[in-house]
C-alpha positions, 0 to 999 in steps of 0.5 A: 921578157924571155920565157926563161926570165918569166919562169925565174920570176915566178919561182922567186915569187913562189919561194918568197910566198908571193902567191898573188904575184906568182898567179898574175905572172903565170896568167901572163905567161899563159896569155902568150902561150896557152899550151904551156902545160907546166904553167897550167899545172903550177897555176892549178896548185895556186888555185887549189890553195885559194879555194878556187875548185873549178878554175883549179880543175880547168887548169889541171885538165889543160896542164894534162892536155899539154903535158911534157912527155917525161915521166916527172911531168906525167906524175905531176899532172896525174896528181893534180887531176886526182886532187880535183876529181878529174878521174877520167883525164887522170886515167887517160894520162896514166896511159901515156906511152912514156910509162911503159918505158919507165925504169924507176922503181919509186916512180912505178910504185907511185904510179901503182898508188894512182892506179889503186886510187882509181880502183884498178888493182890488177894494173897496180899489181903489174906496176909493183911487180915491175918495180920489184923486178927492177930491184926496188925494195924497202919497208914502204914498198913491202907494205904497199905490195902486201896491201895490193896482194890482199886486195887481189885475193892473194892472201898468202903472198900478202902475209909474206910481204907484210912479214918482210916489212916488219922484219926490216925492224921498222915501226910499221904498225899498219903492216901488223894490223893488216897482217892480223886481218888476213886470217884467223889466228890460232894457238899454234900460229900467231904473232902475240909475243912479237906484237907485245915486244913491238908495243913495248918499243913503240913511241908512246902515243904514236900512230904505230903504237895504236896500230900495234895495239889494234893488231894485238886486239885482233889476234887475242880476240881470235884466240879467245882471250877477251879480257886481254884483247879488250885492254889492247883495243881500249889502249889503241882507241884512246891513242887514236882519239887523242891524235884525231879530234872529232867535233860531234856538236859541229857535225850534228849542227851540219846534219840539222841544216842538211835536213832543213835544206833537203825536203821532198820539194828539193828532191822532186826538182830533179829533172826526169832522167833520159840519159841511156848510158850506164847508171850507178847503184849507190850502196850506203850505210855506216862503215862495217854495216855489210855494204861490201857484202851487198856490193859483192852480191850485185857485182855477180850480176851479169849486167852490173859492174862493181866499181868499189868505194868512189869519192866521185860524188863528193868531188862533183859536189865540191866542183858544183859548189866551187869549194874544197873541203875534206868533209862530205858536206860542210857549212860552205856547201850547205850555204851554197846548196840552194843555188847549185846546178844539180843537172851539171853536178850529175853529169859531171859525176857520170862523166868521171865514173861511167868508164867503170861500168866496162860496157855494162848498163849498171855499176855500183858505187859503194861508198858508205859515207854517201848516206850524208849526201843521199839527198843531193844524189837523188836530186842530181841523179834522178835515175840512180838507185840507192840501197841502204845497208841496215845493221843493229846498232850495237853490232855496227857500232862495235864493228866501227870501234874495233876497226883501225881506220887510221885518220879516217872516221875519227868519230869511231875512237871514243864512245861518246863520239861514236854514239853521237855520230850513230844518232846523226846517221839514224835521224838522217836516214829517217829523214831521207825515208820521209822525203824520198821513200821511193828512192831508197831501199833498206837492206837488212844485214841479218836477212841478207845473211839468213836468206840471200835469195829472198833479199837478192830478188828484192834488191834486184827488183828494186834496181830494175834487174832480172834475177840471176842465180850467180848472185847467190854465189858471193864467195865465187866473186874473185874481183879485187876488194879494197875495203876492210872486208877484203878477207871476210867477203871471200869466205862463204856467207856466214853469220859469225859477226852477228851479235859479236859485241856480246863477247864484250857486253860489260865493256860496251855497256857505257856505249849501250847507255849512250845509244839508249833506245837505239841499242835495242 
């Protein structure tokens, strides 16, 4: 049978939902021609749907190695690689010469999104500028470019792009909430009336309606109209809670199993590290606890590179367990955890991340939710340091509740979910301190803000680094920031966020009651 007829059959199988037959036909095709990149990539897609993580990753890499030299194939290959955490291969693929000659604005925008996922924000900006020069435009493009400008610290330009996005008459709540975060609104300059008009015209219960409410909350809070601000926040959170369910009981059960599984003996079985390559420093904690601030402090040290919020450890854990999941840890991973090859897991993580060090001996992985995986990190990466950012319960819970996270962090949109999640977080960290006290350093947010030099010295000593005076000048750090704190961390160090929840003490009293002793 000719190759053309084989491909026609494969496409018929796919169109009719016969995935097993399509897989068999692709494997037969590859047996004859192991260098067929398109076949590898299609097989990787089928394996993804069948929860075969390792085989999916293997075929994605082979597909990229033999990818055709056209831009569509390059984009398909990079998407497949990023899906399974083959970050190093994806980055290599993005260096393909065909990209330099691309003249499609939509494709360049898509490639910029891939660079953004890799944390390469300057490269992403250059691709977006190329797309704009080609005449590419539209609300989506203006939003994407505005966000990238914000990440790169070009705040005035970011506001201009977001204004342009919203002027196109779209229901684009994300643009409004991002714009509201760019600066402190004033009586002379704000968007309150515009936001109220947009809320009135937005589809009831929609994501855009929720985002407009969060934007209105932020601007009214800036203006000191706390009663009206809370009303907007509560309405936005209620929409998000309805749209994004969260099973607090299931999460708590997973945390129970995690703490049962990972004891001091489990952690101690990590082999003594001898690898002399760049090593990660993990910064963990609740979102909005000050992790970005600590990351910026470390990133000013001449021997440390700030790599941003990486999902690489979670993806390496999924690879080791041969299982896809959107959870940091799920029931299948917990069931297979005792039999995983943790040395291989650690090496895979390092292989996918070490390029981010850019020649420095340390790099910071600042993904807050890695607090769930800290025990696995300690076992897989015996040389890695773990810094835990600590912030008072009401401060951090309020900061989570007031943040528009989109579909992420669904626990944050309702008080009962938020309190349950915070309780699970606190007991997990207490467990980590018991089973591996020498592996984690708690860093208090208030102490960092109040005495940055003392805390900097303690943190650097824990990480095995000499003190460096640039660490005291956090606002001078001009590197890109891709978190909700992208604007705040560019300001001089201040304590305005401490106790901010007290402006809404009455409205937050049910949350405080749910937290109980933890709130004090």
